[in-house]
Backbone as numpy.savetxt, mean C-alpha at the origin, in Angstrom:
# Nx Ny Nz CAx CAy CAz Cx Cy Cz
-21.70 9.30 -16.41 -21.42 8.82 -15.07 -21.40 9.89 -14.01
-21.90 9.66 -12.79 -22.14 10.78 -12.05 -21.27 10.66 -10.75
-20.81 11.69 -10.05 -19.86 11.70 -8.88 -20.51 12.38 -7.90
-20.85 11.90 -6.72 -21.31 13.04 -5.61 -20.31 12.88 -4.51
-19.87 14.10 -4.04 -18.69 13.96 -3.07 -19.35 14.63 -1.76
-18.97 14.14 -0.70 -19.37 14.69 0.70 -18.28 14.34 1.71
-17.86 15.28 2.54 -16.84 15.01 3.60 -17.52 14.11 4.69
-16.63 13.16 5.04 -17.02 12.25 6.07 -15.95 11.81 7.10
-16.02 11.67 8.28 -14.98 11.21 9.20 -14.28 10.07 8.81
-12.96 9.75 9.27 -12.12 8.31 9.06 -11.99 7.88 10.50
-12.04 6.69 10.62 -11.91 5.80 11.90 -10.51 5.49 12.13
-9.84 6.63 12.31 -8.43 6.45 12.90 -7.94 7.41 13.91
-6.92 6.94 14.77 -6.34 7.98 15.90 -4.94 7.63 15.84
-4.20 8.62 16.06 -2.75 8.34 16.33 -2.41 8.88 17.72
-3.31 8.98 18.68 -3.08 9.55 19.99 -2.22 8.28 20.75
-1.32 8.68 21.23 -0.56 7.58 22.27 -0.87 7.83 23.65
-0.84 6.83 24.35 -1.24 6.76 25.59 -0.34 7.58 26.60
0.85 7.32 26.48 1.72 8.14 27.17 1.74 7.71 28.94
1.95 8.57 29.72 2.06 8.34 31.22 0.65 8.77 31.77
0.04 9.81 31.40 -1.19 10.20 31.82 -2.33 9.42 31.29
-2.72 8.53 31.73 -3.78 7.42 31.28 -5.16 8.21 31.18
-5.40 8.76 32.27 -6.69 9.47 32.70 -7.08 10.66 31.40
-5.82 11.26 31.13 -5.77 12.40 30.06 -6.10 11.62 28.81
-5.56 10.67 28.59 -5.40 10.05 27.26 -7.12 9.50 27.06
-7.39 8.89 28.31 -8.97 8.31 28.13 -9.95 9.44 27.72
-9.65 10.68 28.52 -10.58 11.70 28.25 -10.58 12.04 26.88
-9.43 12.35 26.28 -9.30 12.94 25.01 -9.80 11.88 23.94
-9.64 10.55 24.10 -10.08 9.48 23.36 -11.49 9.58 23.21
-12.11 9.51 24.61 -13.69 9.69 24.75 -14.25 10.89 23.83
-13.54 12.18 24.03 -14.23 13.38 23.22 -13.92 13.20 21.50
-12.81 12.56 21.33 -12.60 12.20 19.86 -13.55 11.25 19.37
-13.85 9.99 20.13 -14.75 9.20 19.75 -16.08 9.87 19.53
-16.54 10.65 20.43 -17.82 11.19 20.48 -18.10 12.12 19.39
-17.07 12.98 18.96 -16.98 13.91 17.83 -17.14 13.09 16.68
-16.26 11.83 16.43 -16.50 11.11 15.26 -17.86 10.39 15.16
-18.56 9.96 16.08 -19.90 9.37 16.00 -20.78 10.40 15.55
-20.68 11.65 16.16 -21.50 12.89 15.79 -21.44 13.33 14.22
-20.25 13.41 13.87 -19.94 13.61 12.55 -20.37 12.72 11.51
-20.04 11.50 11.98 -20.65 10.28 10.93 -22.21 10.48 10.93
-22.80 10.74 11.94 -24.25 10.85 11.91 -24.64 12.18 10.93
-23.92 13.15 11.12 -24.33 14.29 10.22 -23.93 14.01 8.67
-23.07 13.19 8.28 -22.71 12.70 7.01 -23.85 11.92 6.45
-24.37 11.12 7.38 -25.35 10.11 6.83 -26.70 11.05 6.49
-26.94 11.85 7.36 -28.07 12.94 7.19 -28.01 13.58 5.98
-26.70 14.18 5.70 -26.64 14.73 4.28 -26.72 13.94 3.24
-26.23 12.65 3.04 -26.03 11.68 2.08 -27.34 10.96 1.68
-28.14 10.67 2.75 -29.41 9.99 2.61 -30.31 10.60 1.40
-30.75 11.84 1.57 -31.66 12.50 0.75 -31.09 12.27 -0.72
-29.78 12.42 -0.88 -28.95 12.45 -2.21 -29.15 10.99 -2.93
-29.19 9.90 -1.98 -28.86 8.56 -2.44 -30.19 7.79 -2.59
-31.14 8.18 -1.54 -32.32 7.20 -1.38 -33.16 6.80 -2.57
-33.22 7.70 -3.60 -33.88 7.34 -4.83 -33.22 6.67 -5.92
-31.93 6.21 -5.73 -31.29 5.93 -6.64 -30.99 4.29 -7.06
-31.63 3.53 -6.23 -32.00 2.04 -6.21 -30.38 1.54 -6.18
-29.74 2.01 -5.30 -28.16 1.43 -5.03 -28.18 0.07 -4.34
-27.51 -0.71 -5.06 -27.66 -2.27 -4.64 -26.42 -2.68 -3.73
-25.11 -1.84 -3.83 -24.06 -2.13 -3.00 -23.37 -1.05 -2.62
-22.90 -0.70 -1.26 -22.20 0.25 -0.86 -20.72 -0.28 -0.80
-19.63 0.04 -1.24 -18.35 -0.30 -1.30 -17.46 0.54 -0.56
-16.95 0.15 0.76 -16.07 0.97 1.45 -14.81 0.56 0.99
-13.91 1.72 0.57 -12.82 1.36 0.15 -11.47 1.29 0.98
-11.69 1.23 2.45 -10.39 1.19 3.10 -11.14 0.82 4.65
-10.18 0.21 5.54 -10.41 0.08 6.72 -10.98 1.10 7.73
-10.69 2.20 7.19 -10.88 3.50 8.23 -12.25 4.14 7.76
-12.90 3.66 6.61 -14.17 4.20 6.26 -15.34 3.30 6.79
-15.71 3.78 7.91 -16.90 3.07 8.73 -18.30 3.64 8.38
-18.23 4.80 7.55 -19.63 5.31 7.14 -20.53 4.36 6.27
-19.75 3.54 5.50 -20.20 2.61 4.45 -21.40 1.48 4.94
-20.95 1.35 6.34 -21.80 0.24 7.09 -23.12 0.73 7.30
-23.24 2.06 8.13 -24.55 2.68 8.28 -25.17 3.09 6.96
-24.54 3.61 6.05 -25.06 3.85 4.72 -25.68 2.75 4.12
-25.23 1.67 4.27 -25.73 0.50 3.54 -27.08 0.01 4.19
-27.03 0.21 5.57 -28.29 -0.08 6.49 -29.30 0.96 6.01
-29.27 2.17 6.00 -30.46 3.00 5.68 -30.75 3.16 4.24
-29.97 2.61 3.38 -30.27 2.29 1.87 -30.76 1.06 1.57
-30.71 0.24 2.61 -31.39 -1.30 2.34 -30.41 -1.90 1.25
-29.26 -1.74 1.31 -28.23 -2.19 0.17 -27.25 -3.01 0.76
-26.58 -3.77 0.08 -25.43 -4.74 0.42 -24.17 -3.90 0.74
-23.35 -4.51 1.54 -22.14 -3.77 2.09 -21.07 -4.52 1.83
-19.93 -4.02 1.09 -18.62 -4.82 0.74 -17.63 -3.89 1.31
-16.83 -4.45 2.39 -15.65 -3.55 2.90 -14.21 -4.17 2.47
-13.53 -3.03 1.79 -12.23 -3.47 1.10 -11.29 -3.07 2.20
-10.55 -4.00 2.76 -9.46 -3.53 3.79 -8.25 -3.44 3.08
-7.61 -2.49 3.08 -6.33 -2.02 2.43 -5.07 -1.94 3.17
-5.12 -1.84 4.52 -3.88 -1.62 5.29 -3.93 -2.28 6.60
-2.96 -2.39 7.10 -2.84 -2.94 8.54 -3.30 -2.09 9.59
-2.93 -0.73 9.44 -3.30 0.42 10.07 -2.27 0.37 11.34
-2.00 -0.47 12.06 -1.09 -0.39 13.24 0.38 -0.58 12.81
0.41 -1.60 12.10 1.91 -1.89 11.76 2.52 -1.13 10.39
1.63 -0.60 9.62 2.25 0.21 8.68 2.05 1.61 8.75
1.02 2.23 9.57 0.97 3.65 9.88 0.83 4.06 11.32
1.15 3.11 12.12 1.14 3.43 13.61 -0.03 3.96 13.99
-1.33 3.61 13.53 -2.41 4.14 13.82 -3.41 3.11 14.63
-4.37 3.42 15.08 -5.27 2.60 15.51 -6.71 3.07 15.33
-7.82 2.28 15.23 -9.29 2.66 14.82 -9.58 3.65 16.15
-10.26 4.73 15.65 -10.95 5.52 16.69 -11.81 4.91 17.60
-12.53 3.83 16.95 -13.53 3.03 17.75 -13.11 1.68 18.31
-11.59 1.73 17.95 -10.84 0.44 18.56 -10.97 -0.66 17.54
-9.88 -1.60 17.80 -9.92 -2.75 16.71 -10.96 -3.79 16.90
-11.39 -3.99 18.16 -12.44 -5.07 18.40 -13.68 -4.73 17.91
-14.10 -3.41 18.14 -15.33 -3.12 17.59 -15.36 -2.81 16.02
-14.08 -2.38 15.56 -14.08 -2.24 14.11 -14.21 -3.53 13.47
-13.43 -4.59 13.95 -13.64 -5.98 13.49 -14.94 -6.37 13.56
-15.67 -6.20 14.52 -16.97 -6.50 14.74 -17.91 -5.80 13.62
-17.61 -4.60 13.20 -18.39 -3.96 12.20 -18.18 -4.64 10.75
-16.90 -4.87 10.69 -16.40 -5.61 9.27 -17.24 -6.76 9.11
-17.15 -7.66 10.20 -17.81 -8.85 10.14 -19.37 -8.97 9.91
-20.00 -7.72 10.25 -21.45 -7.48 9.91 -21.64 -7.22 8.45
-20.45 -6.94 7.57 -20.75 -6.66 6.30 -21.18 -7.82 5.53
-21.60 -7.62 4.31 -21.98 -8.87 3.44 -20.93 -9.49 2.99
-19.58 -8.84 2.69 -18.55 -9.41 2.25 -17.39 -8.40 2.52
-16.30 -9.01 2.88 -15.08 -8.22 3.06 -13.94 -8.82 2.20
-13.03 -7.82 1.63 -11.99 -8.20 0.76 -10.70 -7.37 1.24
-9.69 -8.38 1.39 -8.29 -7.79 1.86 -7.48 -7.55 0.55
-6.49 -6.65 0.61 -5.62 -6.53 -0.65 -4.53 -7.70 -0.70
-4.17 -8.20 0.60 -3.34 -9.30 0.27 -3.84 -10.28 1.60
-3.18 -11.47 1.40 -3.49 -12.61 2.26 -2.82 -11.92 3.90
-1.61 -11.25 3.74 -1.16 -10.95 5.21 -2.24 -9.70 5.96
-2.80 -9.05 5.24 -3.95 -8.03 5.51 -5.14 -8.92 5.98
-5.41 -9.73 5.33 -6.59 -10.72 5.47 -6.49 -11.37 6.94
-5.22 -12.06 7.08 -4.83 -12.51 8.55 -4.89 -11.56 9.51
-4.35 -10.36 9.30 -4.15 -9.31 10.42 -5.52 -8.97 10.85
-6.66 -8.91 10.09 -7.88 -8.47 10.40 -8.76 -9.68 10.91
-8.33 -10.90 10.62 -9.08 -12.05 10.92 -10.16 -12.17 10.31
-10.02 -12.07 8.91 -11.21 -12.14 7.97 -11.77 -13.57 7.89
-10.81 -14.45 8.42 -11.26 -15.89 8.22 -12.46 -16.26 8.96
-12.65 -15.35 10.16 -13.86 -15.70 10.86 -15.31 -15.51 9.92
-15.16 -14.82 8.84 -16.30 -14.59 8.02 -16.56 -15.66 6.89
-15.74 -16.63 7.01 -15.74 -17.85 6.33 -15.88 -17.41 4.87
-17.06 -17.94 4.08 -17.28 -17.73 2.73 -17.62 -16.48 2.32
-17.74 -15.53 3.34 -18.03 -13.94 2.92 -16.82 -13.12 2.98
-15.51 -13.78 2.64 -14.41 -12.94 2.74 -13.44 -13.60 1.71
-12.32 -12.59 1.34 -11.42 -13.32 0.53 -10.46 -12.15 0.33
-9.34 -12.33 -0.25 -8.35 -11.44 -0.71 -8.09 -11.17 -2.13
-8.03 -9.92 -2.74 -8.00 -9.70 -4.11 -6.89 -8.64 -4.27
-5.76 -9.01 -4.98 -4.85 -7.98 -5.10 -5.31 -6.87 -6.04
-4.83 -5.58 -5.61 -5.38 -4.49 -6.27 -4.84 -4.40 -7.82
-5.60 -3.79 -8.64 -5.17 -3.41 -10.09 -4.40 -2.39 -9.87
-3.25 -2.40 -10.68 -2.19 -1.10 -10.52 -2.06 -0.79 -11.83
-2.11 -1.49 -13.03 -2.17 -0.76 -14.29 -2.89 -1.76 -15.33
-3.12 -1.16 -16.48 -3.64 -1.95 -17.66 -2.58 -2.90 -18.17
-2.91 -4.09 -18.76 -2.00 -4.78 -19.43 -1.02 -4.17 -20.36
-1.66 -3.12 -20.98 -0.86 -2.41 -21.90 0.15 -1.60 -21.47
0.25 -1.27 -20.15 1.45 -0.61 -19.40 2.63 -1.52 -19.29
2.70 -2.87 -19.53 3.91 -3.64 -19.14 4.76 -3.32 -20.30
5.86 -2.91 -19.75 7.05 -2.46 -20.83 8.49 -2.79 -20.32
9.48 -2.52 -21.08 10.91 -2.94 -20.62 11.80 -2.12 -21.57
12.85 -1.56 -20.93 13.81 -0.75 -21.60 15.08 -1.20 -21.32
15.68 -1.89 -22.31 16.98 -2.56 -22.09 18.12 -1.84 -21.94
17.96 -0.29 -22.07 19.11 0.67 -21.96 19.04 0.95 -20.62
19.39 0.35 -19.59 19.33 0.53 -18.24 20.33 1.79 -17.85
20.33 2.46 -16.93 21.45 3.54 -16.54 21.93 3.11 -15.29
22.81 3.72 -14.91 23.52 3.43 -13.69 22.98 4.17 -12.29
21.86 3.70 -11.89 21.14 4.22 -10.78 20.08 3.20 -10.26
19.89 3.01 -8.83 19.08 2.43 -8.26 17.90 3.51 -7.72
16.68 3.03 -7.59 15.46 3.81 -7.20 14.75 3.47 -5.97
14.56 4.51 -5.06 13.63 4.34 -3.88 12.66 5.35 -4.13
11.32 4.79 -3.89 10.26 5.66 -4.38 9.12 5.39 -3.23
8.47 6.56 -2.68 7.56 6.55 -1.54 6.82 7.96 -1.56
5.74 7.78 -1.15 4.84 8.88 -0.94 5.49 10.00 0.07
6.02 9.47 1.15 6.53 10.09 2.19 7.92 9.37 2.64
8.82 10.22 2.82 10.31 9.73 3.04 10.45 9.57 4.55
9.87 8.33 5.06 9.77 8.08 6.47 10.62 6.79 6.77
11.12 6.89 7.98 11.74 5.43 8.38 10.73 4.34 8.29
9.53 4.41 8.55 8.64 3.25 8.41 8.46 2.70 6.93
8.83 3.90 5.96 8.89 3.47 4.51 10.35 2.87 4.25
11.09 2.97 5.07 12.40 2.46 4.76 13.52 3.13 4.09
13.43 4.69 4.06 14.29 5.14 3.44 15.86 5.25 3.71
15.72 5.41 5.18 17.18 5.55 5.79 17.62 4.10 5.61
16.88 2.86 5.62 17.43 1.65 5.29 18.03 1.42 3.70
17.13 2.15 2.83 17.89 2.03 1.61 19.05 2.79 1.38
19.14 4.00 2.22 20.40 4.71 1.96 21.63 3.83 2.52
21.52 3.32 3.79 22.34 2.57 4.35 23.02 1.18 3.47
22.05 0.58 2.83 22.37 -0.68 2.04 22.86 -0.17 0.85
22.63 1.13 0.27 23.38 1.62 -1.02 24.74 1.81 -0.37
24.81 2.67 0.64 26.15 2.97 0.96 27.26 1.52 1.02
26.64 0.60 1.93 27.20 -0.52 2.22 27.77 -1.45 0.90
26.75 -1.30 -0.17 27.05 -1.76 -1.29 28.29 -1.63 -2.01
28.87 -0.47 -1.98 30.10 -0.20 -2.59 29.89 0.11 -4.15
28.92 0.15 -4.66 28.56 0.64 -6.03 28.92 2.06 -6.39
28.93 2.93 -5.23 29.36 4.15 -5.69 30.80 4.32 -6.42
31.63 3.57 -5.94 32.79 3.54 -6.67 32.86 3.02 -8.23
31.73 2.46 -8.62 31.66 2.21 -9.98 30.65 3.18 -10.73
30.28 4.31 -10.14 29.71 5.15 -10.72 28.12 5.16 -10.58
27.60 4.29 -9.80 26.15 4.22 -9.47 25.63 5.24 -8.54
24.41 5.65 -8.67 23.52 6.37 -7.98 22.38 5.92 -7.39
21.75 6.65 -6.32 20.71 6.34 -5.92 19.77 7.36 -6.01
18.63 7.15 -6.75 17.60 8.40 -6.88 16.48 7.95 -5.89
16.12 9.02 -5.13 15.08 8.85 -4.10 13.87 9.76 -4.29
12.76 9.22 -4.50 11.60 10.15 -4.92 10.37 10.07 -3.85
10.10 11.17 -3.45 9.11 11.38 -2.36 9.08 12.52 -1.50
8.13 12.83 -0.78 8.05 14.04 -0.01 8.89 13.98 1.36
9.55 15.07 1.69 10.24 15.17 2.95 10.31 16.61 3.23
10.09 16.96 4.64 10.11 18.20 5.27 11.70 18.61 5.21
12.20 19.77 5.62 13.39 20.10 5.67 14.41 19.45 6.66
13.98 19.29 7.88 14.55 18.45 9.05 14.79 17.00 8.48
13.77 16.37 7.77 13.97 14.84 7.40 14.93 14.93 6.24
15.10 15.89 5.43 16.17 15.96 4.51 17.35 16.11 4.73
17.50 17.00 5.82 18.92 17.06 6.60 19.34 15.79 7.22
18.35 15.23 7.79 18.79 13.96 8.64 19.26 12.83 7.52
18.43 12.84 6.43 18.68 11.80 5.25 20.16 12.17 4.78
20.33 13.28 4.40 21.73 13.90 3.80 22.96 13.51 4.75
22.82 13.72 5.99 23.76 13.42 6.99 23.97 11.86 7.07
22.77 11.23 6.95 22.97 9.48 6.94 23.66 9.24 5.76
23.56 9.73 4.58 24.26 9.39 3.47 25.75 9.88 3.61
25.93 11.01 4.23 27.45 11.31 4.34 28.13 10.32 5.32
27.41 9.84 6.23 27.92 8.84 7.42 28.34 7.54 6.60
27.46 7.24 5.46 27.85 6.11 4.64 28.75 6.33 3.50
29.27 7.60 3.21 30.01 8.02 2.13 29.41 7.93 0.71
28.12 8.50 0.68 27.59 8.09 -0.59 26.69 9.52 -0.94
26.98 10.43 -0.09 26.23 11.61 -0.23 26.16 12.47 -1.70
27.29 12.24 -2.32 27.36 12.69 -3.80 26.60 11.92 -4.68
26.46 10.66 -4.46 25.90 9.62 -5.19 24.17 9.60 -5.07
23.65 10.59 -4.33 22.19 10.27 -4.05 21.29 11.61 -4.31
20.33 11.33 -4.94 19.58 12.54 -5.75 18.22 12.59 -5.12
17.65 13.46 -4.50 16.34 13.67 -3.90 15.49 14.40 -5.04
14.63 13.74 -5.47 13.77 14.04 -6.73 12.50 14.75 -6.18
12.21 14.80 -4.98 10.79 15.17 -4.59 9.73 14.24 -4.91
8.59 14.78 -4.79 7.36 13.92 -5.23 7.22 13.78 -6.77
7.06 12.72 -7.19 6.93 12.34 -8.71 5.53 11.76 -9.02
4.85 12.57 -10.04 3.65 12.18 -10.35 3.85 10.89 -11.40
4.64 10.75 -12.08 4.90 9.80 -12.99 6.15 9.14 -12.77
6.14 8.00 -12.15 7.54 7.21 -11.87 8.02 6.34 -13.03
7.10 6.01 -13.96 7.38 5.21 -15.04 8.61 5.37 -15.75
9.15 6.61 -16.28 10.44 6.88 -16.78 11.64 6.64 -16.12
11.55 6.90 -14.72 12.82 6.74 -13.90 12.73 5.14 -13.49
11.64 4.44 -13.44 11.49 3.07 -13.18 12.12 2.41 -14.29
11.90 2.61 -15.48 12.21 1.80 -16.64 13.67 1.86 -16.96
14.16 3.00 -16.45 15.85 2.88 -16.79 16.74 2.54 -15.53
16.02 2.31 -14.40 16.61 2.06 -13.12 17.23 0.65 -13.32
18.35 0.41 -12.56 18.81 -1.12 -12.60 18.28 -1.90 -11.24
17.53 -1.23 -10.55 16.56 -1.93 -9.52 15.74 -1.07 -8.56
14.78 -1.46 -7.91 13.98 -0.81 -7.26 13.98 -1.15 -5.66
14.32 -0.41 -4.87 14.58 -0.82 -3.35 13.21 -0.74 -2.70
12.60 -1.75 -2.13 11.42 -1.84 -1.36 11.69 -2.17 0.05
12.07 -0.93 0.74 12.66 -1.21 1.99 11.54 -1.07 3.26
10.51 -0.79 2.90 9.37 -0.59 3.89 9.22 -1.70 4.79
9.06 -1.20 6.22 9.15 -2.16 7.28 7.78 -3.17 7.31
6.72 -2.63 6.89 5.38 -3.40 6.88 4.54 -2.60 5.80
4.57 -3.10 4.53 3.82 -2.66 3.53 2.40 -3.53 3.31
1.25 -3.04 3.19 0.11 -3.65 3.06 0.08 -4.39 1.78
0.50 -3.65 0.83 0.42 -4.23 -0.71 1.89 -3.70 -1.24
2.16 -2.39 -1.26 3.21 -2.06 -2.08 2.86 -1.56 -3.49
2.08 -0.63 -3.87 1.72 -0.22 -5.29 3.03 0.09 -6.01
3.80 0.72 -5.63 5.02 1.00 -6.25 5.84 -0.30 -6.66
5.91 -1.16 -5.63 6.66 -2.39 -6.19 6.02 -3.17 -7.17
4.86 -3.00 -7.29 4.17 -3.69 -8.55 4.41 -2.92 -9.72
4.36 -1.49 -9.74 4.59 -0.69 -10.66 5.92 -0.90 -11.31
7.00 -1.32 -10.36 8.27 -1.68 -10.98 8.26 -2.79 -11.60
7.53 -3.89 -11.23 7.31 -5.08 -12.03 6.59 -4.76 -13.36
5.84 -4.13 -13.28 5.16 -3.57 -14.62 6.22 -2.96 -15.60
7.12 -2.21 -15.12 7.98 -1.54 -15.93 9.26 -2.08 -16.29
9.56 -3.30 -15.84 10.78 -3.98 -16.20 11.88 -3.58 -15.18
11.56 -3.25 -13.97 12.66 -2.91 -13.04 12.85 -3.67 -11.91
13.76 -4.48 -11.77 14.01 -5.65 -10.84 13.65 -5.11 -9.49
13.00 -5.66 -8.61 12.64 -5.52 -7.43 13.51 -6.19 -6.38
14.07 -5.26 -5.30 14.79 -5.94 -4.36 13.99 -5.49 -3.05
13.26 -6.48 -2.42 12.26 -6.16 -1.26 12.51 -6.65 -0.05
12.23 -6.06 1.07 12.48 -6.69 2.49 11.23 -7.55 2.49
11.63 -8.82 3.21 10.90 -9.90 3.52 9.90 -9.53 4.58
8.65 -9.00 4.26 7.89 -8.39 5.27 6.55 -7.89 4.64
5.44 -7.98 5.52 4.08 -7.25 5.14 3.62 -8.12 3.87
2.93 -7.41 3.14 2.21 -7.99 2.10 3.02 -8.43 0.86
4.20 -7.79 0.87 5.07 -8.02 -0.23 5.52 -9.77 -0.38
5.50 -10.34 0.87 5.74 -11.77 0.64 4.58 -12.56 0.05
3.41 -11.95 -0.10 2.41 -12.83 -0.74 2.40 -12.80 -2.12
3.18 -12.04 -2.87 3.28 -12.03 -4.29 4.64 -12.03 -5.03
5.93 -11.67 -4.16 7.27 -11.55 -4.60 7.85 -13.38 -4.40
8.36 -13.59 -5.46 8.98 -15.02 -5.28 10.61 -14.79 -5.37
11.16 -15.25 -4.40 12.56 -14.83 -4.49 13.43 -15.46 -5.47
14.02 -14.76 -6.49 14.76 -15.26 -7.52 14.27 -15.61 -8.55
12.64 -15.52 -8.61 11.76 -15.71 -9.60 11.36 -14.36 -10.32
10.60 -13.80 -9.57 10.17 -12.42 -10.20 10.56 -11.12 -9.39
11.48 -11.34 -8.54 12.26 -10.41 -7.56 13.02 -10.98 -6.65
13.74 -10.10 -5.86 14.59 -10.56 -4.73 14.36 -10.10 -3.41
14.47 -11.12 -2.27 14.16 -10.57 -0.91 15.39 -10.43 -0.15
15.41 -9.48 0.75 16.47 -9.64 1.80 15.79 -9.40 3.17
16.53 -9.78 4.10 16.21 -9.99 5.64 17.04 -8.71 6.37
18.34 -8.48 5.78 19.30 -7.65 6.56 19.66 -6.54 5.49
20.19 -5.40 5.95 20.69 -4.55 5.07 21.84 -4.85 4.30
22.53 -5.76 5.20 23.74 -6.27 4.38 23.31 -7.13 3.14
22.21 -7.92 3.25 21.68 -8.76 2.25 21.27 -7.82 0.95
20.54 -6.76 1.35 20.25 -5.83 0.35 21.40 -5.34 -0.34
22.32 -4.90 0.32 23.74 -4.42 -0.26 24.15 -5.37 -1.28
24.22 -6.67 -0.88 24.67 -7.79 -2.01 23.77 -7.85 -3.11
22.52 -7.66 -2.83 21.55 -7.69 -4.07 22.00 -6.55 -5.01
22.08 -5.35 -4.46 22.47 -4.07 -5.18 23.76 -4.46 -5.84
24.75 -5.01 -5.48 25.88 -5.40 -5.99 25.79 -6.40 -7.09
24.86 -7.28 -6.91 24.68 -8.20 -8.01 23.69 -7.68 -9.20
22.72 -6.81 -9.02 22.13 -6.14 -10.07 23.00 -5.06 -10.95
24.06 -4.64 -10.24 25.13 -3.80 -10.79 25.83 -4.27 -11.75
25.90 -5.79 -11.64 26.83 -6.28 -12.56 26.13 -6.93 -13.96
24.72 -7.32 -13.59 24.05 -7.60 -14.84 22.56 -7.40 -14.56
21.87 -7.38 -15.74 20.41 -7.21 -15.86 19.70 -8.61 -15.98
18.99 -8.86 -14.89 18.42 -10.20 -14.84 16.92 -10.25 -15.73
17.18 -10.47 -17.06 16.20 -10.41 -17.86 15.24 -11.48 -17.83
15.68 -12.59 -17.30 14.78 -13.88 -16.86 13.68 -13.45 -15.74
14.13 -12.69 -14.70 13.34 -12.47 -13.54 12.42 -11.41 -14.17
12.97 -10.29 -15.03 11.96 -9.40 -15.42 10.97 -9.92 -16.28
11.10 -10.94 -17.12 10.24 -11.69 -17.94 8.96 -12.28 -16.82
9.64 -13.02 -15.89 8.62 -13.47 -15.14 7.92 -12.65 -14.29
8.38 -11.44 -13.87 7.71 -10.39 -13.20 6.59 -9.94 -14.21
6.90 -9.68 -15.44 5.75 -9.41 -16.37 4.70 -10.37 -16.68
5.02 -11.58 -16.43 4.07 -12.58 -16.56 3.19 -12.78 -15.19
3.77 -12.41 -14.28 3.07 -12.37 -12.88 2.10 -11.25 -12.73
2.57 -10.00 -13.17 1.54 -8.92 -12.93 0.38 -8.91 -14.11
0.80 -9.75 -15.09 -0.22 -9.88 -16.41 -1.31 -10.62 -15.70
-0.96 -11.53 -15.05 -2.01 -12.61 -14.48 -2.64 -12.12 -13.29
-2.12 -11.23 -12.49 -2.70 -10.82 -11.27 -2.90 -9.47 -10.89
-2.24 -8.45 -11.39 -2.35 -7.10 -11.16 -2.92 -6.16 -12.12
-3.39 -6.59 -13.34 -4.09 -5.90 -14.36 -5.39 -5.24 -13.99
-5.71 -4.30 -14.53 -6.97 -3.77 -14.48 -8.02 -4.65 -14.92
-7.77 -5.43 -16.04 -8.69 -6.14 -16.73 -9.06 -7.60 -15.86
-7.98 -8.22 -15.12 -8.06 -9.24 -14.21 -8.93 -8.66 -12.87
-8.44 -7.45 -12.48 -9.20 -6.94 -11.26 -10.71 -6.89 -11.47
-10.95 -6.42 -12.68 -12.38 -6.08 -12.85 -13.26 -7.24 -13.07
-12.69 -8.38 -13.53 -13.30 -9.60 -13.80 -13.66 -10.10 -12.20
-12.68 -10.16 -11.57 -12.64 -10.75 -10.16 -13.66 -9.85 -9.22
-13.53 -8.56 -9.29 -14.53 -7.78 -8.72 -16.06 -8.00 -8.95
-16.27 -8.12 -10.28 -17.64 -8.47 -10.80 -18.19 -9.60 -10.25
-17.11 -10.71 -10.12 -17.53 -12.03 -9.40 -18.13 -11.91 -8.08
-17.28 -11.07 -7.42 -17.67 -10.75 -5.77 -19.06 -10.19 -5.93
-19.18 -9.20 -6.62 -20.54 -8.18 -6.69 -21.61 -9.28 -6.96
-21.35 -10.20 -8.00 -22.50 -11.06 -8.24 -22.78 -12.11 -7.01
-21.79 -12.42 -6.50 -21.95 -13.42 -5.40 -22.67 -12.80 -4.18
-22.29 -11.53 -3.95 -23.08 -10.68 -2.82 -24.30 -10.50 -3.03
-24.78 -10.30 -4.46 -26.22 -9.98 -4.74 -26.99 -11.19 -5.21
-26.38 -12.25 -5.15 -26.94 -13.69 -5.32 -27.17 -13.84 -6.99
-26.43 -13.15 -7.95 -26.57 -13.38 -9.22 -25.70 -14.33 -9.97
-26.23 -15.18 -10.77 -25.55 -16.16 -11.46 -24.45 -15.55 -12.32
-23.23 -16.19 -12.30 -21.88 -15.54 -13.05 -22.01 -15.76 -14.37
-23.14 -16.64 -14.89 -23.26 -16.87 -16.29 -23.54 -15.59 -17.20
């Protein structure tokens, strides 16, 4: 297997308009112009490396990777665009080239894949008709499905970055409201945060009288050991495109308490393979519930669900079906 790497621009911008509209438009124009020029340079570098390799499909792995469209054109290859995020709802970003034009580029692809039905709807992929679908990501191999019956007295929150958008403050408030601190339970929080954010979160925990029961673990490369021992996983993100750690929790036998929002509603079934909440008070009630018993029936159904929908084996088969369809090759 060969891997070629080359830097390329990404189609996102976080600049907010503010009061000075003319200043905003000026900088947006400059940034867009720089983006287009950088993309052209990337194509110019990549084309000589790829032109003789008989590439059949260019697969763009994110909504912010536009270079794949142009690259597929110069290579006379098919283009598959994999849309993995809302962009505005989950990251408060917008495409540097604008939503309308980015959607136009997506519809020019030979096929578009969204990671959930919610992301599919957000990008209006239904307008591509039979050239689009949604496919849940592979998270782990089927062999990774596991369960540890010796649960410990803590709940877990996990995110790459500890931000309000990811719901870390909501998790702290719900944990404090639950009252399980008095029964010896802890909340373990895994993820990156700068000093000011940690100070804010510690003060929030103090306000809810649970500061001594909260542990900040920092970023964790391997969450499996702490997930397997946790009494429950708190998915409190405001708008998650899919929520990989949510699915990891299901793989590892950790009951999921999730906000009813984003892509999570596409695969979690309340009371069947996890639990939904709408308010922090409901989240607190579910924390109290899981502190009293381990729902082995829910864990078992979660295992069955991820085995059927989120394993690498299932994902590989479904992706190959899409590739064959794009290339017009029989699936037999």
